[in-house]
PAPA-35903 format. One record per residue: chain; x, y, z of N, C-alpha, C in turn. Coordinates in steps of 0.1 Angstrom, whole numbers, always signed. Example, Ala and Ser with C-alpha at 12.3 -4.5 7.8 and 13.67 -1.06 7.14 Angstrom:
2
[A, [+132, -57, +78], [+123, -45, +78], [+132, -33, +78]] [A, [+128, -22, +71], [+137, -11, +71], [+129, +0, +79]] 
This chain:
279
[A, [+551, +973, +1049], [+558, +984, +1043], [+570, +980, +1036]] [A, [+572, +984, +1024], [+583, +980, +1015], [+590, +992, +1011]] [A, [+604, +994, +1014], [+611, +1006, +1012], [+615, +1008, +997]] [A, [+614, +999, +988], [+620, +1000, +975], [+611, +997, +964]] [A, [+614, +1002, +952], [+607, +997, +940], [+614, +985, +935]] [A, [+608, +977, +926], [+615, +966, +920], [+629, +969, +915]] [A, [+639, +960, +918], [+652, +962, +915], [+655, +961, +900]] [A, [+664, +969, +895], [+668, +968, +881], [+678, +957, +879]] [A, [+677, +950, +867], [+687, +939, +864], [+701, +945, +863]] [A, [+710, +936, +868], [+724, +940, +868], [+730, +938, +854]] [A, [+735, +949, +848], [+741, +949, +834], [+754, +941, +834]] [A, [+763, +943, +844], [+775, +935, +845], [+785, +939, +834]] [A, [+797, +934, +836], [+808, +937, +827], [+806, +929, +814]] [A, [+813, +934, +803], [+812, +927, +790], [+820, +914, +791]] [A, [+815, +904, +783], [+821, +891, +783], [+817, +882, +794]] [A, [+806, +886, +801], [+801, +877, +812], [+791, +867, +806]] [A, [+785, +859, +815], [+775, +850, +811], [+763, +851, +820]] [A, [+751, +848, +815], [+739, +850, +823], [+738, +841, +834]] [A, [+736, +846, +846], [+734, +838, +858], [+720, +834, +860]] [A, [+717, +825, +869], [+704, +820, +871], [+694, +830, +876]] [A, [+698, +840, +883], [+689, +850, +888], [+687, +862, +879]] [A, [+692, +860, +866], [+690, +871, +856], [+702, +881, +856]] [A, [+713, +878, +864], [+724, +887, +865], [+735, +882, +856]] [A, [+744, +890, +852], [+756, +887, +844], [+767, +883, +854]] [A, [+772, +871, +853], [+784, +867, +861], [+796, +870, +852]] [A, [+806, +877, +858], [+818, +880, +850], [+825, +867, +845]] [A, [+831, +868, +833], [+837, +857, +827], [+846, +849, +836]] [A, [+855, +855, +843], [+865, +848, +851], [+857, +841, +863]] [A, [+847, +847, +868], [+839, +841, +879], [+832, +829, +873]] [A, [+826, +830, +861], [+819, +819, +855], [+829, +807, +853]] [A, [+841, +810, +848], [+851, +799, +846], [+854, +792, +859]] [A, [+856, +800, +869], [+860, +795, +882], [+849, +786, +888]] [A, [+836, +791, +887], [+825, +783, +892], [+823, +770, +884]] [A, [+824, +771, +871], [+823, +760, +862], [+833, +749, +865]] [A, [+846, +753, +868], [+856, +744, +871], [+854, +737, +884]] [A, [+849, +744, +894], [+846, +738, +907], [+834, +728, +906]] [A, [+824, +731, +898], [+813, +722, +896], [+817, +710, +888]] [A, [+826, +711, +879], [+830, +699, +871], [+839, +690, +879]] [A, [+848, +696, +887], [+858, +688, +894], [+853, +684, +908]] [A, [+841, +689, +912], [+835, +686, +925], [+845, +691, +936]] [A, [+851, +702, +933], [+861, +708, +943], [+855, +720, +948]] [A, [+855, +722, +962], [+848, +734, +967], [+858, +742, +976]] [A, [+854, +755, +977], [+861, +764, +987], [+850, +768, +996]] [A, [+854, +772, +1009], [+844, +775, +1019], [+851, +784, +1030]] [A, [+843, +793, +1035], [+848, +800, +1047], [+843, +794, +1060]] [A, [+837, +782, +1059], [+832, +775, +1071], [+844, +771, +1079]] [A, [+843, +771, +1093], [+853, +765, +1101], [+852, +750, +1100]] [A, [+862, +743, +1106], [+862, +729, +1105], [+849, +723, +1112]] [A, [+846, +728, +1124], [+834, +723, +1130], [+821, +726, +1122]] [A, [+820, +738, +1116], [+809, +742, +1108], [+808, +732, +1096]] [A, [+819, +730, +1089], [+819, +721, +1078], [+814, +708, +1081]] [A, [+819, +702, +1092], [+815, +688, +1095], [+800, +688, +1099]] [A, [+795, +698, +1106], [+781, +698, +1110], [+772, +700, +1098]] [A, [+776, +708, +1089], [+768, +710, +1077], [+767, +697, +1069]] [A, [+779, +690, +1068], [+779, +676, +1062], [+770, +666, +1069]] [A, [+770, +667, +1083], [+762, +657, +1090], [+747, +660, +1088]] [A, [+744, +673, +1086], [+730, +676, +1083], [+725, +672, +1069]] [A, [+735, +666, +1061], [+731, +661, +1048], [+734, +671, +1037]] [A, [+741, +681, +1039], [+744, +691, +1029], [+758, +691, +1025]] [A, [+761, +692, +1012], [+774, +692, +1006], [+778, +706, +1003]] [A, [+789, +711, +1009], [+794, +725, +1005], [+799, +724, +990]] [A, [+795, +734, +983], [+798, +735, +968], [+808, +745, +965]] [A, [+809, +756, +972], [+818, +767, +969], [+815, +780, +976]] [A, [+825, +788, +977], [+823, +802, +983], [+817, +810, +972]] [A, [+806, +817, +975], [+800, +826, +966], [+799, +840, +971]] [A, [+799, +850, +962], [+799, +864, +967], [+793, +873, +957]] [A, [+788, +884, +961], [+783, +894, +952], [+786, +908, +959]] [A, [+788, +918, +950], [+791, +931, +956], [+784, +942, +948]] [A, [+783, +954, +954], [+777, +965, +947], [+783, +978, +953]] [A, [+789, +986, +944], [+795, +999, +948], [+785, +1009, +944]] [A, [+781, +1017, +953], [+770, +1026, +951], [+773, +1040, +955]] [A, [+769, +1050, +947], [+771, +1064, +950], [+758, +1069, +956]] [A, [+760, +1075, +968], [+748, +1080, +975], [+749, +1095, +975]] [A, [+739, +1101, +967], [+740, +1116, +965], [+737, +1124, +978]] [A, [+747, +1132, +982], [+746, +1139, +995], [+735, +1150, +994]] [A, [+731, +1154, +981], [+721, +1165, +980], [+707, +1160, +985]] [A, [+706, +1147, +987], [+693, +1142, +992], [+691, +1143, +1007]] [A, [+702, +1148, +1014], [+701, +1148, +1028], [+696, +1160, +1035]] [A, [+693, +1170, +1027], [+689, +1183, +1033], [+675, +1183, +1036]] [A, [+671, +1184, +1049], [+658, +1186, +1053], [+658, +1192, +1067]] [A, [+647, +1200, +1070], [+647, +1208, +1082], [+641, +1201, +1094]] [A, [+632, +1192, +1092], [+625, +1185, +1103], [+630, +1170, +1104]] [A, [+630, +1165, +1116], [+634, +1151, +1118], [+624, +1142, +1110]] [A, [+630, +1132, +1105], [+622, +1122, +1097], [+630, +1114, +1088]] [A, [+624, +1104, +1082], [+631, +1095, +1073], [+635, +1102, +1060]] [A, [+647, +1099, +1055], [+652, +1104, +1042], [+650, +1093, +1033]] [A, [+639, +1092, +1027], [+635, +1080, +1019], [+644, +1077, +1007]] [A, [+649, +1087, +999], [+658, +1084, +988], [+670, +1077, +993]] [A, [+676, +1080, +1005], [+687, +1073, +1010], [+684, +1059, +1015]] [A, [+673, +1058, +1021], [+668, +1045, +1026], [+667, +1035, +1014]] [A, [+661, +1040, +1003], [+659, +1032, +991], [+673, +1028, +984]] [A, [+682, +1038, +984], [+695, +1036, +977], [+703, +1026, +984]] [A, [+703, +1026, +998], [+711, +1017, +1005], [+704, +1003, +1005]] [A, [+691, +1002, +1005], [+684, +989, +1004], [+687, +983, +991]] [A, [+686, +991, +980], [+688, +985, +967], [+703, +981, +965]] [A, [+712, +988, +971], [+726, +984, +969], [+729, +970, +976]] [A, [+723, +969, +988], [+724, +956, +995], [+718, +945, +987]] [A, [+706, +948, +982], [+698, +937, +974], [+706, +933, +962]] [A, [+712, +942, +955], [+720, +939, +943], [+732, +929, +947]] [A, [+739, +932, +958], [+750, +924, +963], [+744, +910, +966]] [A, [+733, +909, +973], [+726, +896, +976], [+723, +888, +963]] [A, [+717, +895, +953], [+712, +888, +941], [+724, +883, +933]] [A, [+735, +890, +933], [+747, +885, +926], [+753, +873, +933]] [A, [+753, +873, +946], [+757, +861, +954], [+748, +849, +950]] [A, [+735, +852, +950], [+726, +841, +947], [+728, +835, +933]] [A, [+731, +844, +924], [+734, +840, +910], [+746, +830, +909]] [A, [+756, +833, +917], [+768, +824, +917], [+764, +811, +923]] [A, [+755, +811, +934], [+751, +798, +940], [+743, +790, +930]] [A, [+734, +797, +922], [+726, +790, +912], [+735, +784, +901]] [A, [+746, +791, +898], [+756, +785, +888], [+762, +772, +893]] [A, [+763, +771, +906], [+769, +759, +912], [+759, +748, +914]] [A, [+746, +751, +912], [+735, +741, +914], [+732, +740, +929]] [A, [+733, +750, +936], [+731, +750, +951], [+716, +750, +955]] [A, [+713, +745, +966], [+700, +746, +972], [+699, +758, +982]] [A, [+711, +762, +986], [+711, +774, +996], [+724, +779, +998]] [A, [+725, +789, +1007], [+737, +795, +1011], [+737, +797, +1026]] [A, [+747, +792, +1033], [+748, +792, +1047], [+759, +801, +1052]] [A, [+759, +805, +1065], [+769, +813, +1071], [+772, +826, +1063]] [A, [+761, +831, +1057], [+762, +843, +1049], [+765, +855, +1058]] [A, [+773, +865, +1052], [+775, +877, +1059], [+774, +889, +1049]] [A, [+769, +900, +1054], [+768, +912, +1046], [+775, +923, +1052]] [A, [+785, +929, +1045], [+794, +939, +1051], [+793, +952, +1042]] [A, [+796, +963, +1049], [+796, +976, +1042], [+810, +983, +1044]] [A, [+815, +989, +1033], [+828, +995, +1034], [+827, +1009, +1027]] [A, [+834, +1019, +1033], [+835, +1032, +1027], [+849, +1033, +1022]] [A, [+851, +1035, +1008], [+864, +1035, +1002], [+869, +1049, +1001]] [A, [+881, +1051, +997], [+887, +1064, +995], [+883, +1071, +983]] [A, [+874, +1065, +974], [+871, +1071, +962], [+862, +1083, +964]] [A, [+855, +1084, +975], [+846, +1095, +978], [+838, +1093, +990]] [A, [+834, +1104, +997], [+828, +1102, +1010], [+814, +1096, +1009]] [A, [+808, +1096, +998], [+795, +1090, +996], [+794, +1078, +987]] [A, [+806, +1072, +986], [+806, +1059, +978], [+808, +1048, +987]] [A, [+799, +1038, +987], [+798, +1027, +997], [+797, +1014, +989]] [A, [+805, +1004, +994], [+805, +991, +988], [+798, +981, +998]] [A, [+789, +973, +993], [+782, +962, +1000], [+788, +949, +994]] [A, [+791, +940, +1003], [+797, +927, +999], [+789, +916, +1007]] [A, [+783, +907, +999], [+776, +896, +1004], [+784, +883, +1001]] [A, [+787, +875, +1011], [+795, +863, +1009], [+790, +852, +1018]] [A, [+791, +840, +1013], [+787, +828, +1021], [+791, +815, +1013]] [A, [+787, +804, +1019], [+790, +791, +1013], [+778, +784, +1007]] [A, [+778, +781, +994], [+767, +775, +987], [+767, +760, +991]] [A, [+755, +754, +993], [+754, +740, +997], [+743, +734, +990]] [A, [+743, +720, +988], [+733, +713, +982], [+729, +701, +991]] [A, [+715, +699, +992], [+710, +688, +1000], [+712, +675, +992]] [A, [+720, +666, +997], [+724, +654, +989], [+713, +644, +987]] [A, [+705, +643, +997], [+694, +632, +997], [+684, +636, +986]] [A, [+681, +649, +985], [+670, +653, +975], [+673, +667, +970]] [A, [+683, +668, +961], [+686, +681, +956], [+674, +689, +951]] [A, [+674, +702, +954], [+663, +710, +950], [+652, +712, +960]] [A, [+651, +703, +970], [+640, +703, +979], [+640, +714, +989]] [A, [+652, +721, +991], [+653, +732, +1000], [+653, +745, +993]] [A, [+651, +745, +980], [+650, +758, +973], [+637, +766, +977]] [A, [+637, +778, +974], [+625, +786, +976], [+614, +783, +967]] [A, [+602, +787, +969], [+591, +784, +960], [+594, +790, +946]] [A, [+602, +800, +945], [+606, +806, +932], [+617, +798, +925]] [A, [+622, +787, +932], [+633, +779, +926], [+647, +785, +928]] [A, [+648, +794, +938], [+661, +800, +940], [+667, +794, +953]] [A, [+680, +795, +955], [+686, +790, +967], [+682, +798, +979]] [A, [+680, +791, +990], [+677, +799, +1003], [+689, +806, +1007]] [A, [+688, +816, +1015], [+699, +823, +1021], [+698, +824, +1036]] [A, [+709, +823, +1043], [+708, +823, +1058], [+722, +828, +1063]] [A, [+721, +836, +1074], [+733, +841, +1080], [+736, +832, +1093]] [A, [+728, +821, +1094], [+731, +812, +1106], [+745, +806, +1104]] [A, [+752, +804, +1115], [+765, +797, +1115], [+762, +782, +1111]] [A, [+773, +775, +1108], [+771, +761, +1105], [+766, +753, +1117]] [A, [+770, +757, +1129], [+764, +750, +1141], [+750, +753, +1143]] [A, [+746, +766, +1141], [+732, +770, +1143], [+723, +763, +1132]] [A, [+729, +762, +1119], [+722, +756, +1108], [+719, +741, +1112]] [A, [+729, +734, +1117], [+727, +720, +1121], [+716, +719, +1132]] [A, [+717, +728, +1142], [+708, +727, +1153], [+694, +730, +1149]] [A, [+691, +740, +1141], [+678, +743, +1137], [+671, +732, +1128]] [A, [+679, +726, +1120], [+674, +715, +1112], [+670, +703, +1121]] [A, [+679, +700, +1130], [+676, +689, +1139], [+665, +691, +1149]] [A, [+661, +704, +1151], [+650, +707, +1159], [+637, +708, +1151]] [A, [+637, +705, +1138], [+625, +705, +1130], [+622, +718, +1123]] [A, [+631, +727, +1121], [+629, +739, +1114], [+639, +740, +1102]] [A, [+636, +749, +1092], [+645, +751, +1081], [+645, +766, +1078]] [A, [+657, +771, +1074], [+657, +785, +1070], [+651, +787, +1056]] [A, [+644, +799, +1055], [+638, +802, +1042], [+646, +813, +1035]] [A, [+651, +823, +1042], [+658, +834, +1035], [+663, +844, +1045]] [A, [+674, +851, +1041], [+679, +862, +1048], [+670, +874, +1046]] [A, [+665, +880, +1056], [+656, +891, +1055], [+662, +904, +1061]] [A, [+658, +915, +1056], [+664, +928, +1061], [+655, +939, +1059]] [A, [+657, +949, +1068], [+649, +962, +1066], [+658, +973, +1071]] [A, [+656, +985, +1065], [+665, +996, +1069], [+657, +1009, +1069]] [A, [+663, +1019, +1075], [+657, +1033, +1075], [+668, +1043, +1078]] [A, [+669, +1053, +1069], [+679, +1064, +1071], [+670, +1075, +1076]] [A, [+675, +1081, +1087], [+666, +1090, +1095], [+675, +1103, +1099]] [A, [+669, +1114, +1097], [+675, +1127, +1102], [+668, +1129, +1116]] [A, [+677, +1129, +1126], [+672, +1129, +1140], [+671, +1144, +1145]] [A, [+675, +1154, +1137], [+674, +1167, +1142], [+687, +1173, +1145]] [A, [+688, +1186, +1147], [+701, +1193, +1150], [+706, +1189, +1163]] [A, [+719, +1189, +1165], [+726, +1186, +1178], [+720, +1194, +1189]] [A, [+719, +1188, +1201], [+714, +1195, +1213], [+724, +1205, +1217]] [A, [+720, +1217, +1221], [+729, +1227, +1226], [+736, +1222, +1239]] [A, [+748, +1227, +1242], [+756, +1223, +1254], [+749, +1227, +1266]] [A, [+740, +1238, +1266], [+734, +1243, +1278], [+722, +1236, +1283]] [A, [+718, +1225, +1276], [+706, +1217, +1280], [+709, +1210, +1293]] [A, [+700, +1212, +1303], [+703, +1205, +1316], [+701, +1190, +1315]] [A, [+705, +1183, +1326], [+703, +1168, +1326], [+688, +1165, +1324]] [A, [+686, +1154, +1316], [+672, +1150, +1313], [+671, +1144, +1299]] [A, [+660, +1137, +1297], [+658, +1130, +1284], [+655, +1141, +1273]] [A, [+661, +1139, +1261], [+658, +1147, +1250], [+647, +1139, +1242]] [A, [+634, +1144, +1245], [+623, +1136, +1240], [+623, +1135, +1224]] [A, [+626, +1146, +1217], [+626, +1146, +1203], [+635, +1136, +1197]] [A, [+649, +1136, +1200], [+658, +1126, +1195], [+654, +1112, +1199]] [A, [+649, +1110, +1211], [+645, +1097, +1216], [+634, +1091, +1207]] [A, [+624, +1099, +1204], [+613, +1095, +1196], [+617, +1092, +1182]] [A, [+626, +1101, +1177], [+631, +1099, +1163], [+639, +1085, +1161]] [A, [+648, +1082, +1171], [+655, +1070, +1170], [+646, +1058, +1172]] [A, [+636, +1059, +1181], [+626, +1048, +1182], [+619, +1046, +1170]] [A, [+614, +1057, +1163], [+606, +1055, +1151], [+615, +1049, +1140]] [A, [+628, +1053, +1139], [+636, +1047, +1128], [+638, +1032, +1130]] [A, [+641, +1028, +1143], [+643, +1014, +1146], [+630, +1006, +1142]] [A, [+619, +1011, +1146], [+606, +1004, +1143], [+604, +1003, +1128]] [A, [+607, +1013, +1120], [+605, +1012, +1105], [+614, +1001, +1100]] [A, [+627, +1000, +1105], [+636, +990, +1100], [+631, +976, +1104]] [A, [+626, +974, +1116], [+621, +961, +1121], [+608, +957, +1113]] [A, [+599, +967, +1110], [+587, +964, +1103], [+590, +959, +1089]] [A, [+600, +965, +1083], [+603, +961, +1069], [+610, +948, +1068]] [A, [+618, +944, +1078], [+624, +931, +1079], [+612, +921, +1081]] [A, [+603, +924, +1090], [+592, +915, +1092], [+583, +913, +1080]] [A, [+582, +924, +1072], [+574, +923, +1060], [+580, +913, +1050]] [A, [+594, +913, +1049], [+600, +903, +1040], [+598, +889, +1045]] [A, [+599, +887, +1058], [+597, +873, +1063], [+582, +869, +1061]] [A, [+573, +878, +1062], [+559, +874, +1059], [+557, +870, +1044]] [A, [+565, +877, +1036], [+564, +874, +1021], [+569, +860, +1019]] [A, [+579, +855, +1028], [+584, +841, +1027], [+574, +831, +1032]] [A, [+563, +836, +1039], [+554, +827, +1046], [+561, +820, +1058]] [A, [+570, +828, +1064], [+578, +823, +1076], [+569, +823, +1089]] [A, [+574, +814, +1098], [+568, +814, +1111], [+574, +825, +1120]] [A, [+586, +829, +1117], [+594, +838, +1125], [+607, +841, +1120]] [A, [+615, +849, +1127], [+628, +853, +1123], [+638, +850, +1135]] [A, [+649, +844, +1132], [+659, +841, +1143], [+672, +848, +1140]] [A, [+680, +850, +1150], [+693, +856, +1149], [+692, +871, +1145]] [A, [+682, +878, +1149], [+680, +892, +1145], [+691, +901, +1151]] [A, [+697, +910, +1143], [+706, +920, +1149], [+701, +933, +1143]] [A, [+702, +944, +1152], [+698, +957, +1148], [+711, +966, +1149]] [A, [+714, +973, +1138], [+727, +980, +1138], [+724, +995, +1135]] [A, [+731, +1004, +1141], [+730, +1018, +1139], [+743, +1023, +1134]] [A, [+742, +1030, +1122], [+754, +1035, +1115], [+751, +1049, +1110]] [A, [+761, +1057, +1110], [+759, +1070, +1103], [+767, +1072, +1090]] [A, [+775, +1062, +1087], [+783, +1062, +1074], [+791, +1075, +1074]] [A, [+790, +1083, +1064], [+798, +1095, +1063], [+789, +1108, +1064]] [A, [+777, +1106, +1069], [+768, +1117, +1068], [+768, +1127, +1080]] [A, [+775, +1124, +1090], [+775, +1132, +1102], [+766, +1126, +1113]] [A, [+767, +1131, +1125], [+761, +1124, +1137], [+746, +1126, +1137]] [A, [+740, +1134, +1129], [+725, +1136, +1130], [+718, +1129, +1119]] [A, [+725, +1122, +1110], [+718, +1113, +1100], [+723, +1099, +1102]] [A, [+713, +1090, +1106], [+717, +1077, +1110], [+709, +1067, +1102]] [A, [+715, +1055, +1099], [+708, +1044, +1093], [+707, +1033, +1103]] [A, [+694, +1028, +1104], [+692, +1016, +1112], [+689, +1005, +1103]] [A, [+695, +994, +1105], [+693, +982, +1097], [+690, +970, +1106]] [A, [+680, +962, +1102], [+677, +950, +1110], [+678, +938, +1100]] [A, [+685, +928, +1104], [+687, +916, +1096], [+685, +903, +1104]] [A, [+681, +892, +1097], [+679, +880, +1104], [+676, +869, +1094]] [A, [+673, +857, +1098], [+669, +846, +1089], [+655, +841, +1092]] [A, [+647, +841, +1082], [+633, +837, +1084], [+633, +821, +1084]] [A, [+624, +816, +1092], [+624, +801, +1094], [+609, +796, +1094]] [A, [+608, +783, +1091], [+595, +777, +1091], [+597, +762, +1096]] [A, [+587, +757, +1102], [+587, +743, +1107], [+586, +733, +1096]] [A, [+594, +722, +1097], [+593, +712, +1087], [+588, +699, +1093]] [A, [+586, +698, +1106], [+579, +687, +1112], [+573, +692, +1125]] [A, [+564, +684, +1130], [+557, +688, +1143], [+565, +686, +1155]] [A, [+574, +676, +1155], [+582, +673, +1166], [+594, +682, +1166]] [A, [+595, +691, +1176], [+606, +700, +1177], [+615, +696, +1189]] [A, [+620, +684, +1188], [+629, +679, +1199], [+642, +685, +1197]] [A, [+647, +693, +1207], [+659, +700, +1207], [+670, +691, +1212]] [A, [+681, +689, +1204], [+692, +681, +1209], [+698, +686, +1222]] [A, [+700, +677, +1232], [+705, +681, +1245], [+720, +684, +1243]] [A, [+725, +695, +1250], [+739, +698, +1250], [+747, +687, +1257]] [A, [+759, +683, +1253], [+767, +673, +1259], [+778, +680, +1267]] [A, [+781, +675, +1279], [+792, +680, +1287], [+805, +674, +1282]] [A, [+815, +683, +1279], [+828, +678, +1274], [+838, +683, +1283]] [A, [+846, +674, +1289], [+857, +677, +1297], [+870, +674, +1290]] [A, [+879, +684, +1290], [+892, +682, +1284], [+902, +676, +1294]] [A, [+911, +667, +1289], [+921, +661, +1298], [+934, +667, +1295]] [A, [+935, +677, +1286], [+948, +683, +1284], [+953, +691, +1296]] [A, [+966, +691, +1298], [+971, +699, +1309], [+970, +714, +1307]] 
């Protein structure tokens, strides 16, 4: 099941330059990325331990990359009498996240990256209006030094992953590699609030509605991983949010990183016991 139609290309501000993913990178961002690539100078939100482990895995951090999308969600689409998915809202939120992701990937391509690690995707509601939401995707672009390009997707794009630097090192050493950040979502009207006079006991209708919404989000995330030809998804998180729509309209989102084996031997590094001698 796929909740969206193909995404429209990002028009971008005037004076920008075309990014590798077909997006327009703003002029200042292009200059900043070009300077980092020329000087081999990078910025990163990796911790010291993450930075060193990513380097030990054979990847060179190239720079901090990000993409954003500010989206207006029409409240007129929320009116319905029966519990069920509000498909226009599901599609709008999915598309907004996807735009932010693609713009981040365009910056990574500008740096010549093989992938993006320690990625995070956040949502903010600004004061401009109750139904205006910003999605921000941010992570560190990296390149595989031994064989640049070998970790890109079959479409020639950088892989994306929300694994931490430590988890990225661990999964590579165990014989797996990340393919891409995958997500699924569902905006659902769960029905009118229960009256205060209801006695103790399960509310079967809302329970089933929430269960159905979670399953739709999970199925859509799994569909994306199957499109990657992944063996599975790691680091899955399921989040429930109502944004500004009130307590009876909820969004469920499921995100994770799809992975595939790169060798048959999946020897997992043994954890080492470390004792501190500091007082």
